[in-house]
C-alpha positions in Angstrom: 34.6 -33.2 38.4 35.6 -36.1 39.7 34.9 -37.8 37.3 35.6 -35.5 34.3 39.2 -35.4 35.6 39.3 -39.3 36.0 39.3 -39.2 32.4 42.7 -38.8 30.0 42.8 -35.4 29.0 41.8 -36.0 25.5 38.8 -38.7 26.2 35.0 -37.4 27.0 31.7 -38.5 28.0 28.9 -38.4 26.8 26.2 -36.2 29.0 23.9 -40.0 29.3 26.7 -42.3 30.5 27.5 -39.5 32.6 24.1 -39.0 34.4 24.0 -42.9 34.6 26.7 -43.6 36.5 26.2 -40.5 38.9 22.3 -41.7 39.4 21.1 -38.4 38.5 18.5 -37.2 36.7 19.3 -34.7 33.4 17.8 -31.7 34.5 20.0 -32.1 37.9 23.0 -33.0 36.2 22.6 -30.4 33.8 22.5 -27.2 35.9 25.9 -28.3 37.7 27.3 -28.8 34.0 26.0 -25.4 33.0 27.8 -24.1 36.4 31.2 -25.9 34.9 31.0 -25.1 31.6 30.3 -21.3 32.9 33.5 -21.4 34.7 35.5 -22.6 32.1 36.2 -25.6 33.7 34.9 -28.3 31.4 34.2 -28.6 27.6 31.1 -29.5 25.7 30.8 -30.8 22.2 27.1 -31.7 20.7 26.8 -33.7 17.6 24.6 -36.2 16.0 24.6 -39.5 15.8 22.4 -41.4 13.7 20.0 -38.1 13.7 20.0 -37.9 17.5 21.7 -35.6 19.4 24.7 -36.5 21.7 26.3 -34.3 24.1 29.7 -34.5 25.3 31.8 -33.6 27.9 35.1 -33.5 29.4 37.4 -31.1 31.4 39.0 -28.4 30.6 42.8 -27.7 31.8 41.1 -24.7 33.6 39.0 -27.4 35.5 41.9 -29.4 35.9 44.0 -27.4 38.0 41.6 -26.1 39.6 40.3 -29.7 40.7 43.7 -30.6 41.7 43.7 -27.4 44.0 40.6 -28.0 45.7 41.9 -32.1 46.6 45.0 -30.3 47.5 42.8 -28.0 49.8 41.2 -31.0 51.6 44.4 -33.1 51.9 45.8 -30.0 54.0 42.2 -29.4 56.0 42.7 -33.4 56.7 46.5 -32.7 57.6 47.8 -34.8 55.0 50.1 -34.1 52.1 50.4 -36.3 49.0 52.5 -38.7 48.3 55.7 -38.0 46.5 56.4 -40.2 43.0 
């Protein structure tokens, strides 16, 4: 989720690029992403480029909110409050 939420809300990343960035196998990443998709935390779109399938991923609004909540919970556990802008 951290990789997906680091993108702008209208940006997406190709599955293979994310797997390479995270240094995980396609199968491992696919299993994790399935759970995120089932929870509604990410959006998957599939297309073809030069007759080859491409899968693109992006964090949903629900996923971004859940990740923000998670990060805030971690900050509280660590005893740190976010700085005000």
